[in-house]
N, CA, C and O atoms as CSV, one atom per row, in Angstrom:
chain,resi,resn,atom,element,x,y,z
A,1,UNK,N,N,0.805,-1.205,0.000
A,1,UNK,CA,C,0.000,0.000,0.000
A,1,UNK,C,C,0.847,1.269,0.000
A,1,UNK,O,O,0.302,2.367,0.106
A,2,UNK,N,N,2.145,1.142,-0.114
A,2,UNK,CA,C,3.009,2.314,-0.132
A,2,UNK,C,C,2.770,3.167,-1.363
A,2,UNK,O,O,3.063,4.363,-1.350
A,3,UNK,N,N,2.246,2.581,-2.420
A,3,UNK,CA,C,2.020,3.309,-3.655
A,3,UNK,C,C,0.898,4.333,-3.570
A,3,UNK,O,O,0.819,5.231,-4.408
A,4,UNK,N,N,0.030,4.212,-2.571
A,4,UNK,CA,C,-1.085,5.147,-2.453
A,4,UNK,C,C,-0.622,6.565,-2.153
A,4,UNK,O,O,-1.233,7.525,-2.624
A,5,UNK,N,N,0.436,6.711,-1.386
A,5,UNK,CA,C,0.928,8.028,-1.007
A,5,UNK,C,C,2.220,8.381,-1.727
A,5,UNK,O,O,2.909,9.324,-1.338
A,6,UNK,N,N,2.554,7.636,-2.772
A,6,UNK,CA,C,3.833,7.847,-3.432
A,6,UNK,C,C,3.942,9.245,-4.034
A,6,UNK,O,O,5.028,9.823,-4.015
A,7,UNK,N,N,2.857,9.812,-4.569
A,7,UNK,CA,C,2.924,11.119,-5.209
A,7,UNK,C,C,2.559,12.272,-4.303
A,7,UNK,O,O,2.468,13.405,-4.774
A,8,UNK,N,N,2.348,12.033,-3.038
A,8,UNK,CA,C,1.852,13.086,-2.153
A,8,UNK,C,C,2.876,14.179,-1.902
A,8,UNK,O,O,2.493,15.292,-1.540
A,9,UNK,N,N,4.158,13.908,-2.080
A,9,UNK,CA,C,5.148,14.943,-1.830
A,9,UNK,C,C,5.570,15.644,-3.119
A,9,UNK,O,O,6.409,16.544,-3.077
A,10,UNK,N,N,5.020,15.262,-4.240
A,10,UNK,CA,C,5.345,15.897,-5.513
A,10,UNK,C,C,4.808,17.330,-5.506
A,10,UNK,O,O,3.674,17.558,-5.085
A,11,UNK,N,N,5.606,18.296,-5.966
A,11,UNK,CA,C,5.153,19.702,-5.935
A,11,UNK,C,C,3.856,19.952,-6.704
A,11,UNK,O,O,3.047,20.782,-6.291
A,12,UNK,N,N,3.650,19.252,-7.806
A,12,UNK,CA,C,2.418,19.450,-8.567
A,12,UNK,C,C,1.202,18.979,-7.779
A,12,UNK,O,O,0.155,19.627,-7.802
A,13,UNK,N,N,1.338,17.850,-7.079
A,13,UNK,CA,C,0.232,17.340,-6.254
A,13,UNK,C,C,-0.069,18.313,-5.117
A,13,UNK,O,O,-1.231,18.562,-4.798
A,14,UNK,N,N,0.982,18.859,-4.509
A,14,UNK,CA,C,0.787,19.834,-3.425
A,14,UNK,C,C,0.070,21.078,-3.957
A,14,UNK,O,O,-0.843,21.595,-3.313
A,15,UNK,N,N,0.485,21.554,-5.127
A,15,UNK,CA,C,-0.154,22.729,-5.705
A,15,UNK,C,C,-1.627,22.464,-5.992
A,15,UNK,O,O,-2.468,23.327,-5.742
A,16,UNK,N,N,-1.948,21.291,-6.508
A,16,UNK,CA,C,-3.341,20.963,-6.811
A,16,UNK,C,C,-4.188,20.872,-5.548
A,16,UNK,O,O,-5.333,21.324,-5.530
A,17,UNK,N,N,-3.625,20.288,-4.491
A,17,UNK,CA,C,-4.368,20.232,-3.221
A,17,UNK,C,C,-4.614,21.636,-2.673
A,17,UNK,O,O,-5.684,21.920,-2.134
A,18,UNK,N,N,-3.624,22.507,-2.812
A,18,UNK,CA,C,-3.790,23.874,-2.332
A,18,UNK,C,C,-4.807,24.640,-3.174
A,18,UNK,O,O,-5.497,25.517,-2.654
A,19,UNK,N,N,-4.911,24.326,-4.461
A,19,UNK,CA,C,-5.929,24.960,-5.296
A,19,UNK,C,C,-7.330,24.565,-4.844
A,19,UNK,O,O,-8.236,25.397,-4.813
A,20,UNK,N,N,-7.501,23.304,-4.496
A,20,UNK,CA,C,-8.802,22.846,-3.994
A,20,UNK,C,C,-9.109,23.517,-2.657
A,20,UNK,O,O,-10.221,24.001,-2.443
A,21,UNK,N,N,-8.128,23.545,-1.763
A,21,UNK,CA,C,-8.315,24.201,-0.474
A,21,UNK,C,C,-8.642,25.675,-0.663
A,21,UNK,O,O,-9.507,26.213,0.028
A,22,UNK,N,N,-7.955,26.332,-1.599
A,22,UNK,CA,C,-8.230,27.738,-1.884
A,22,UNK,C,C,-9.649,27.958,-2.367
A,22,UNK,O,O,-10.276,28.964,-2.035
A,23,UNK,N,N,-10.157,27.019,-3.152
A,23,UNK,CA,C,-11.536,27.122,-3.620
A,23,UNK,C,C,-12.539,27.037,-2.482
A,23,UNK,O,O,-13.490,27.816,-2.420
A,24,UNK,N,N,-12.319,26.087,-1.584
A,24,UNK,CA,C,-13.219,25.959,-0.440
A,24,UNK,C,C,-13.140,27.180,0.469
A,24,UNK,O,O,-14.168,27.722,0.874
A,25,UNK,N,N,-11.930,27.611,0.787
A,25,UNK,CA,C,-11.764,28.771,1.666
A,25,UNK,C,C,-12.352,30.017,1.006
A,25,UNK,O,O,-13.001,30.825,1.670
A,26,UNK,N,N,-12.129,30.173,-0.292
A,26,UNK,CA,C,-12.673,31.328,-1.000
A,26,UNK,C,C,-14.187,31.345,-1.005
A,26,UNK,O,O,-14.803,32.391,-0.803
A,27,UNK,N,N,-14.788,30.187,-1.237
A,27,UNK,CA,C,-16.251,30.094,-1.238
A,27,UNK,C,C,-16.820,30.501,0.120
A,27,UNK,O,O,-17.748,31.307,0.198
A,28,UNK,N,N,-16.256,29.936,1.184
A,28,UNK,CA,C,-16.788,30.259,2.511
A,28,UNK,C,C,-16.452,31.684,2.933
A,28,UNK,O,O,-17.183,32.274,3.728
A,29,UNK,N,N,-15.365,32.248,2.419
A,29,UNK,CA,C,-15.066,33.654,2.689
A,29,UNK,C,C,-16.119,34.548,2.049
A,29,UNK,O,O,-16.558,35.525,2.655
A,30,UNK,N,N,-16.524,34.222,0.837
A,30,UNK,CA,C,-17.582,35.004,0.171
A,30,UNK,C,C,-18.891,34.875,0.939
A,30,UNK,O,O,-19.603,35.862,1.126
A,31,UNK,N,N,-19.212,33.659,1.385
A,31,UNK,CA,C,-20.448,33.476,2.158
A,31,UNK,C,C,-20.385,34.263,3.470
A,31,UNK,O,O,-21.377,34.868,3.878
A,32,UNK,N,N,-19.229,34.258,4.128
A,32,UNK,CA,C,-19.075,35.016,5.372
A,32,UNK,C,C,-19.173,36.514,5.110
A,32,UNK,O,O,-19.727,37.250,5.927
A,33,UNK,N,N,-18.642,36.969,3.984
A,33,UNK,CA,C,-18.738,38.382,3.622
A,33,UNK,C,C,-20.193,38.789,3.408
A,33,UNK,O,O,-20.637,39.817,3.918
A,34,UNK,N,N,-20.927,37.983,2.656
A,34,UNK,CA,C,-22.343,38.292,2.428
A,34,UNK,C,C,-23.124,38.320,3.739
A,34,UNK,O,O,-23.962,39.195,3.956
A,35,UNK,N,N,-22.843,37.360,4.602
A,35,UNK,CA,C,-23.529,37.312,5.894
A,35,UNK,C,C,-23.205,38.553,6.723
A,35,UNK,O,O,-24.101,39.155,7.316
A,36,UNK,N,N,-21.947,38.933,6.766
A,36,UNK,CA,C,-21.555,40.107,7.553
A,36,UNK,C,C,-22.181,41.376,6.990
A,36,UNK,O,O,-22.634,42.231,7.750
A,37,UNK,N,N,-22.209,41.506,5.682
A,37,UNK,CA,C,-22.801,42.700,5.062
A,37,UNK,C,C,-24.293,42.782,5.377
A,37,UNK,O,O,-24.799,43.847,5.730
A,38,UNK,N,N,-24.990,41.664,5.249
A,38,UNK,CA,C,-26.430,41.663,5.537
A,38,UNK,C,C,-26.673,42.036,6.996
A,38,UNK,O,O,-27.573,42.823,7.289
A,39,UNK,N,N,-25.893,41.487,7.903
A,39,UNK,CA,C,-26.086,41.809,9.319
A,39,UNK,C,C,-25.784,43.277,9.611
A,39,UNK,O,O,-26.484,43.910,10.401
A,40,UNK,N,N,-24.751,43.815,8.980
A,40,UNK,CA,C,-24.410,45.224,9.212
A,40,UNK,C,C,-25.475,46.141,8.641
A,40,UNK,O,O,-25.872,47.111,9.286
A,41,UNK,N,N,-25.940,45.842,7.438
A,41,UNK,CA,C,-26.945,46.697,6.786
A,41,UNK,C,C,-28.271,46.675,7.541
A,41,UNK,O,O,-28.947,47.697,7.647
A,42,UNK,N,N,-28.640,45.504,8.067
A,42,UNK,CA,C,-29.915,45.420,8.797
A,42,UNK,C,C,-29.803,45.896,10.238
A,42,UNK,O,O,-30.813,45.975,10.938
A,43,UNK,N,N,-28.594,46.214,10.695
A,43,UNK,CA,C,-28.420,46.760,12.035
A,43,UNK,C,C,-28.376,45.722,13.143
A,43,UNK,O,O,-28.445,46.069,14.322
A,44,UNK,N,N,-28.262,44.458,12.777
A,44,UNK,CA,C,-28.175,43.406,13.801
A,44,UNK,C,C,-26.730,43.243,14.242
A,44,UNK,O,O,-25.818,43.652,13.524
A,45,UNK,N,N,-26.505,42.646,15.420
A,45,UNK,CA,C,-25.135,42.429,15.901
A,45,UNK,C,C,-24.337,41.581,14.903
A,45,UNK,O,O,-24.801,40.538,14.442
A,46,UNK,N,N,-23.142,42.047,14.585
A,46,UNK,CA,C,-22.365,41.361,13.558
A,46,UNK,C,C,-20.923,41.108,13.962
A,46,UNK,O,O,-20.083,40.846,13.100
A,47,UNK,N,N,-20.618,41.179,15.244
A,47,UNK,CA,C,-19.235,40.986,15.686
A,47,UNK,C,C,-18.748,39.569,15.376
A,47,UNK,O,O,-17.638,39.398,14.871
A,48,UNK,N,N,-19.543,38.577,15.664
A,48,UNK,CA,C,-19.135,37.179,15.406
A,48,UNK,C,C,-18.976,36.960,13.906
A,48,UNK,O,O,-18.017,36.321,13.474
A,49,UNK,N,N,-19.901,37.480,13.111
A,49,UNK,CA,C,-19.810,37.328,11.656
A,49,UNK,C,C,-18.552,38.007,11.124
A,49,UNK,O,O,-17.912,37.490,10.208
A,50,UNK,N,N,-18.199,39.137,11.675
A,50,UNK,CA,C,-16.994,39.844,11.244
A,50,UNK,C,C,-15.733,39.073,11.632
A,50,UNK,O,O,-14.763,39.045,10.874
A,51,UNK,N,N,-15.747,38.454,12.796
A,51,UNK,CA,C,-14.596,37.651,13.222
A,51,UNK,C,C,-14.453,36.423,12.334
A,51,UNK,O,O,-13.341,36.063,11.949
A,52,UNK,N,N,-15.569,35.775,12.006
A,52,UNK,CA,C,-15.534,34.616,11.108
A,52,UNK,C,C,-14.998,35.035,9.744
A,52,UNK,O,O,-14.192,34.322,9.147
A,53,UNK,N,N,-15.439,36.179,9.254
A,53,UNK,CA,C,-14.935,36.691,7.984
A,53,UNK,C,C,-13.432,36.936,8.053
A,53,UNK,O,O,-12.702,36.586,7.125
A,54,UNK,N,N,-12.974,37.526,9.127
A,54,UNK,CA,C,-11.542,37.773,9.299
A,54,UNK,C,C,-10.751,36.466,9.297
A,54,UNK,O,O,-9.685,36.384,8.688
A,55,UNK,N,N,-11.268,35.453,9.973
A,55,UNK,CA,C,-10.595,34.151,10.001
A,55,UNK,C,C,-10.489,33.568,8.596
A,55,UNK,O,O,-9.434,33.062,8.212
A,56,UNK,N,N,-11.564,33.635,7.833
A,56,UNK,CA,C,-11.523,33.107,6.468
A,56,UNK,C,C,-10.595,33.912,5.573
A,56,UNK,O,O,-9.938,33.343,4.700
A,57,UNK,N,N,-10.526,35.217,5.769
A,57,UNK,CA,C,-9.605,36.024,4.979
A,57,UNK,C,C,-8.154,35.690,5.306
A,57,UNK,O,O,-7.315,35.631,4.408
A,58,UNK,N,N,-7.857,35.475,6.573
A,58,UNK,CA,C,-6.494,35.085,6.965
A,58,UNK,C,C,-6.161,33.702,6.410
A,58,UNK,O,O,-5.065,33.489,5.891
A,59,UNK,N,N,-7.102,32.762,6.517
A,59,UNK,CA,C,-6.880,31.433,5.933
A,59,UNK,C,C,-6.663,31.522,4.426
A,59,UNK,O,O,-5.822,30.812,3.874
A,60,UNK,N,N,-7.410,32.382,3.770
A,60,UNK,CA,C,-7.240,32.573,2.334
A,60,UNK,C,C,-5.874,33.130,1.993
A,60,UNK,O,O,-5.260,32.717,1.009
A,61,UNK,N,N,-5.395,34.062,2.795
A,61,UNK,CA,C,-4.070,34.642,2.564
A,61,UNK,C,C,-2.987,33.593,2.728
A,61,UNK,O,O,-2.092,33.487,1.890
A,62,UNK,N,N,-3.061,32.808,3.813
A,62,UNK,CA,C,-2.047,31.768,4.025
A,62,UNK,C,C,-2.120,30.683,2.953
A,62,UNK,O,O,-1.091,30.154,2.534
A,63,UNK,N,N,-3.316,30.355,2.514
A,63,UNK,CA,C,-3.470,29.368,1.447
A,63,UNK,C,C,-2.865,29.900,0.153
A,63,UNK,O,O,-2.190,29.167,-0.570
A,64,UNK,N,N,-3.105,31.164,-0.135
A,64,UNK,CA,C,-2.528,31.770,-1.337
A,64,UNK,C,C,-1.006,31.765,-1.288
A,64,UNK,O,O,-0.347,31.442,-2.277
A,65,UNK,N,N,-0.452,32.124,-0.138
A,65,UNK,CA,C,1.017,32.152,-0.007
A,65,UNK,C,C,1.603,30.748,-0.170
A,65,UNK,O,O,2.629,30.578,-0.828
A,66,UNK,N,N,0.959,29.748,0.423
A,66,UNK,CA,C,1.433,28.371,0.278
A,66,UNK,C,C,1.308,27.916,-1.172
A,66,UNK,O,O,2.194,27.234,-1.687
A,67,UNK,N,N,0.204,28.294,-1.841
A,67,UNK,CA,C,0.025,27.940,-3.241
A,67,UNK,C,C,1.107,28.588,-4.101
A,67,UNK,O,O,1.629,27.961,-5.023
A,68,UNK,N,N,1.441,29.838,-3.801
A,68,UNK,CA,C,2.467,30.547,-4.567
A,68,UNK,C,C,3.820,29.850,-4.426
A,68,UNK,O,O,4.551,29.709,-5.406
A,69,UNK,N,N,4.158,29.408,-3.198
A,69,UNK,CA,C,5.414,28.675,-2.988
A,69,UNK,C,C,5.390,27.356,-3.748
A,69,UNK,O,O,6.384,26.974,-4.365
A,70,UNK,N,N,4.263,26.662,-3.707
A,70,UNK,CA,C,4.146,25.387,-4.427
A,70,UNK,C,C,4.216,25.615,-5.931
A,70,UNK,O,O,4.803,24.808,-6.651
A,71,UNK,N,N,3.629,26.696,-6.410
A,71,UNK,CA,C,3.668,27.008,-7.834
A,71,UNK,C,C,5.105,27.293,-8.282
A,71,UNK,O,O,5.521,26.850,-9.353
A,72,UNK,N,N,5.851,28.019,-7.476
A,72,UNK,CA,C,7.248,28.274,-7.793
A,72,UNK,C,C,8.059,26.995,-7.790
A,72,UNK,O,O,8.959,26.832,-8.613
A,73,UNK,N,N,7.753,26.087,-6.878
A,73,UNK,CA,C,8.461,24.798,-6.833
A,73,UNK,C,C,8.188,23.984,-8.090
A,73,UNK,O,O,9.081,23.309,-8.603
A,74,UNK,N,N,6.956,24.048,-8.584
A,74,UNK,CA,C,6.617,23.320,-9.820
A,74,UNK,C,C,7.360,23.938,-10.998
A,74,UNK,O,O,7.896,23.217,-11.839
A,75,UNK,N,N,7.396,25.264,-11.064
A,75,UNK,CA,C,8.056,25.947,-12.180
A,75,UNK,C,C,9.569,25.738,-12.164
A,75,UNK,O,O,10.195,25.678,-13.222
A,76,UNK,N,N,10.164,25.628,-10.970
A,76,UNK,CA,C,11.608,25.488,-10.848
A,76,UNK,C,C,12.075,24.045,-10.874
A,76,UNK,O,O,13.277,23.784,-10.843
A,77,UNK,N,N,11.148,23.109,-10.929
A,77,UNK,CA,C,11.497,21.684,-10.926
A,77,UNK,C,C,12.024,21.298,-12.304
A,77,UNK,O,O,11.416,21.614,-13.327
A,78,UNK,N,N,13.160,20.613,-12.312
A,78,UNK,CA,C,13.772,20.190,-13.578
A,78,UNK,C,C,13.762,18.686,-13.679
A,78,UNK,O,O,14.744,18.039,-13.316
A,79,UNK,N,N,12.658,18.100,-14.170
A,79,UNK,CA,C,12.579,16.643,-14.352
A,79,UNK,C,C,13.023,16.256,-15.727
A,79,UNK,O,O,13.025,15.072,-16.065
């Protein structure tokens, strides 16, 4: 069963996993943004929604930075 994880350390595989993670984080960041905007516009308490939005934005930033490093590793790889 060693072959199942054989490609997990390949830079291209890492970049693809980070692209999927970026998609999920981006989707939920947009949903959190919409929720926070609706709560602010309607005048309801929105502190928790704003904190959740901030968390997703930070996760998105770190995911982007990791993806950028993985992308550079793929481009610099000489197979």
